[in-house]
C-alpha positions in Angstrom: 0.0 0.0 0.0 1.4 3.4 -1.0 1.4 6.3 1.5 -1.2 9.1 1.2 0.6 12.0 -0.4 0.5 15.4 1.1 0.9 16.9 -2.4 -1.9 16.0 -4.9 -1.5 16.1 -8.7 -3.9 19.1 -8.7 -1.6 21.0 -6.4 1.6 20.4 -8.3 3.8 23.3 -9.1 6.5 23.2 -11.7 9.9 22.3 -10.3 12.9 24.6 -10.5 16.0 23.4 -12.3 19.4 24.3 -10.8 23.0 23.5 -11.7 23.8 22.5 -8.1 22.7 23.0 -4.5 24.6 26.2 -3.8 21.6 28.5 -4.3 19.5 26.5 -1.9 22.3 26.0 0.7 22.9 29.8 0.8 19.3 30.5 1.4 18.4 30.9 5.0 15.4 28.6 4.8 17.5 25.7 3.9 20.1 26.1 6.6 18.2 23.7 8.9 18.2 20.0 8.0 19.1 18.2 4.8 18.0 14.6 4.5 20.4 12.9 2.1 20.0 9.7 0.2 23.3 7.9 -0.3 23.2 5.5 -3.3 22.7 7.6 -6.5 23.4 10.9 -4.7 26.6 10.6 -2.7 28.1 7.5 -4.3 27.3 4.6 -6.6 28.3 1.9 -4.1 31.9 1.7 -5.4 33.1 5.3 -5.3 31.9 8.9 -4.5 30.3 10.9 -7.3 32.5 13.7 -8.5 32.2 16.7 -6.3 30.1 15.0 -3.6 32.6 15.1 -0.8 33.5 18.8 -1.4 29.8 19.6 -1.7 29.1 18.1 1.7 31.9 20.1 3.2 30.6 23.3 1.8 27.0 22.5 2.9 28.3 21.7 6.4 30.0 25.1 6.5 26.6 26.9 6.0 25.5 25.4 9.4 23.2 22.8 7.8 22.3 19.7 9.8 22.8 16.6 7.5 21.2 13.2 8.1 21.8 10.2 5.8 18.4 8.6 5.1 18.8 5.4 3.2 16.8 2.4 2.1 19.7 0.0 3.0 19.0 -3.4 4.6 21.9 -2.9 6.9 22.2 -1.1 10.3 23.0 2.6 10.4 26.5 2.0 11.8 27.3 -0.1 8.7 26.2 2.8 6.5 28.4 5.2 8.4 31.4 2.8 8.0 30.7 2.5 4.3 30.7 6.3 3.8 34.0 6.5 5.8 35.6 3.9 3.6 34.6 5.9 0.5 36.3 9.0 1.8 33.4 10.8 3.4 33.8 12.4 6.8 31.1 11.0 9.2 31.5 13.9 11.6 29.7 16.1 9.0 26.5 14.2 9.6 24.2 14.5 12.6 23.5 10.8 12.0 22.2 8.2 9.7 18.9 6.2 9.6 18.4 3.2 7.4 15.4 1.1 6.7 17.5 -1.8 8.0 18.1 0.1 11.3 14.3 0.8 11.7 13.5 -2.9 11.0 16.0 -4.0 13.6 14.7 -1.5 16.2 11.0 -2.5 15.7 11.7 -6.2 15.8 13.8 -5.8 18.9 11.4 -3.5 20.9 8.1 -5.1 19.8 6.3 -2.1 21.3 4.2 -1.7 18.2 1.0 -3.9 18.1 1.7 -5.1 14.5 5.3 -6.2 15.4 4.3 -7.6 18.8 1.9 -10.0 17.0 4.5 -11.4 14.5 5.9 -14.4 16.4 9.5 -15.4 16.4 9.9 -18.0 13.6 10.7 -16.5 10.2 11.6 -17.2 6.6 14.7 -15.0 6.1 15.4 -13.8 2.6 18.8 -12.2 2.6 22.1 -11.6 0.8 24.9 -13.9 -0.1 27.4 -12.2 -2.4 26.8 -8.9 -0.6 27.4 -10.3 2.8 25.0 -11.7 5.4 22.7 -9.6 7.6 23.1 -10.3 11.3 19.9 -11.0 13.3 21.8 -10.9 16.6 19.8 -9.6 19.5 16.4 -10.1 17.9 15.5 -13.5 19.4 14.4 -14.9 16.1 14.3 -18.5 14.9 15.1 -18.7 11.2 13.4 -21.7 9.5 13.6 -23.1 6.0 10.2 -24.8 6.0 7.3 -22.4 5.2 5.0 -24.5 7.4 7.1 -23.6 10.5 7.2 -19.9 9.8 5.2 -17.2 11.4 6.4 -14.3 9.2 8.8 -13.4 6.4 11.8 -11.1 6.9 13.3 -9.7 3.7 16.8 -8.1 3.8 18.0 -9.2 0.3 17.3 -10.9 -2.9 20.1 -13.5 -3.2 19.6 -16.2 -0.6 17.5 -18.0 1.9 18.7 -17.8 5.5 19.5 -21.1 7.2 18.8 -21.9 10.9 22.5 -21.7 11.9 23.1 -18.3 10.4 24.5 -19.3 7.0 22.8 -18.3 3.7 21.8 -20.6 0.9 22.1 -18.9 -2.5 18.9 -18.9 -4.5 17.8 -17.5 -7.8 15.2 -14.8 -7.8 12.6 -17.1 -9.3 13.2 -19.7 -6.6 12.6 -17.1 -3.9 9.4 -16.1 -5.6 8.2 -19.7 -5.5 8.8 -19.7 -1.7 6.8 -16.5 -1.5 3.9 -18.2 -3.3 3.8 -20.8 -0.5 4.0 -18.1 2.1 1.1 -16.3 0.5 -1.0 -19.5 0.7 -0.4 -19.5 4.5 -1.1 -15.7 4.7 2.2 -15.0 6.4 2.9 -11.3 7.0 6.2 -9.9 5.5 8.6 -7.3 6.8 10.8 -5.7 4.1 13.9 -4.0 5.4 14.7 -2.3 2.1 11.7 -1.0 0.0 13.9 -0.1 -3.0 13.0 -1.9 -6.3 16.4 -1.4 -7.8 19.6 0.5 -6.9 22.5 2.1 -8.8 25.8 0.2 -8.6 28.6 1.6 -10.8 25.9 2.9 -13.2 24.2 -0.5 -13.4 20.9 -1.4 -11.8 20.6 -4.2 -9.3 17.3 -5.8 -8.0 16.5 -4.9 -4.5 14.1 -6.4 -1.8 11.2 -4.0 -2.7 10.8 -6.0 -5.9 10.1 -9.2 -3.9 7.7 -7.2 -1.6 5.8 -5.8 -4.5 5.5 -9.4 -5.9 4.2 -10.6 -2.5 1.5 -7.9 -2.4 0.5 -9.0 -5.9 0.1 -12.5 -4.5 -2.3 -11.0 -1.8 0.3 -10.9 1.0 0.5 -8.3 3.7 3.7 -6.3 3.7 5.2 -3.9 6.3 7.4 -1.5 4.3 10.1 -0.1 6.6 11.7 2.8 4.7 11.1 5.4 1.9 8.6 6.4 0.6 6.9 5.9 4.0 6.7 8.5 6.7 8.2 6.2 9.4 11.8 6.8 8.2 11.4 10.5 7.5 9.9 11.1 11.0 12.9 9.3 12.5 15.4 11.4 10.4 13.6 14.6 11.4 13.7 13.6 15.1 17.5 13.0 14.7 17.9 16.5 13.3 15.6 18.0 15.8 13.6 19.8 13.0 10.1 19.5 11.7 9.1 19.1 8.0 8.9 22.9 7.3 12.7 23.1 8.1 13.8 20.1 6.1 14.7 19.4 2.5 15.2 15.8 1.2 17.6 15.0 -1.6 17.3 11.8 -3.6 17.5 10.1 -7.0 14.4 8.0 -6.9 11.1 9.6 -7.7 9.1 6.6 -6.3 11.0 6.5 -3.0 12.8 9.7 -2.2 10.6 12.3 -3.9 7.2 10.6 -3.3 8.2 10.1 0.4 9.1 13.7 0.7 5.7 14.7 -0.8 3.9 12.4 1.6 5.7 13.9 4.6 5.3 17.5 3.5 9.0 18.1 2.9 10.5 20.1 0.0 12.7 17.9 -2.2 15.6 17.9 -4.6 15.6 15.3 -7.4 19.0 14.2 -8.6 18.5 13.1 -12.2 21.8 11.3 -12.6 21.0 8.3 -10.4 18.5 5.5 -10.8 16.4 7.3 -13.5 19.4 8.4 -15.6 18.7 5.9 -18.5 15.0 6.7 -18.5 15.8 10.4 -18.8 18.2 9.7 -21.7 21.3 10.6 -19.8 24.6 9.0 -20.8 27.2 10.7 -18.7 27.7 12.2 -15.2 26.4 15.8 -14.9 24.5 15.7 -18.2 21.3 17.9 -18.1 18.0 16.2 -18.5 15.2 17.9 -20.5 12.5 19.5 -18.4 9.8 17.8 -20.5 11.4 14.3 -19.8 11.6 15.1 -16.1 8.0 16.3 -15.9 6.8 13.2 -17.8 8.6 10.8 -15.5 7.5 12.7 -12.4 3.9 12.5 -13.6 4.3 8.8 -14.3 5.4 8.2 -10.7 3.1 10.9 -9.2 6.1 12.2 -7.4 6.8 15.9 -7.7 10.2 17.5 -6.8 10.6 21.1 -5.6 14.0 21.4 -7.3 16.0 19.3 -9.8 19.8 19.1 -10.2 21.9 16.9 -12.5 24.1 15.7 -9.6 24.9 16.5 -5.9 27.3 19.2 -6.7 27.8 22.7 -5.4 
């Protein structure tokens, strides 16, 4: 189920195209909190985008509070370590919140009625080549037999978690067959990364949101734990100590970043050179997309940015 959007198609105003974020950063209104996506904005998973590190430093110098807000299956501390390994200075950020971190917290606390009712036995769909996701501290029993499961936990798209903590590599179609059996039993699903695809060295990789969408098509119930849902934006705003009127969200996914900002009532900056680059006809970093192409794609996704930039540059 998609979130209710705070901006309807009848209220849409045309976005403003900018060459970079300097004009916004030097405007008093935007000196409060910047909620920054990582993949497709700061880096491509392998290396920082040109100018991203210096842009962060200049943004920090304006007094902006910066929070990384990411649909990553992994804990926030892993995201911070990843950014550090790529050359970013973690001290520039107020903090980081990931969909994986939210998932861990909710499964651990169980102070939400929906999570409290889940049970402890789960089918765990995870990563293999990308590295396993730890479930330490969650008191969960991972099972391989659907008949023994009480819910499904989705962190990845490459493997089925085994009871002793290892991961058994599976093809996507094999995982979908497991989901068909889960749907027959009406097992609820928690998806720790709502992204459908992500940018990796300019290639697109399938993400857990694709499996979650498939499960909904099968009639399954899904709890989406990140963008475009308010739950992650509210956590990021609390971290920054600011409300929606004092925040701007920066992201490369219309469906996740921009639609989520719309739903939360936050102004947004759409980075065209990320996940939508091919759809917008872009072939190289920093290339300018046509306004007509941007508008058509935004209308398709019913996600309307306040501003558009080719890349996260100053």
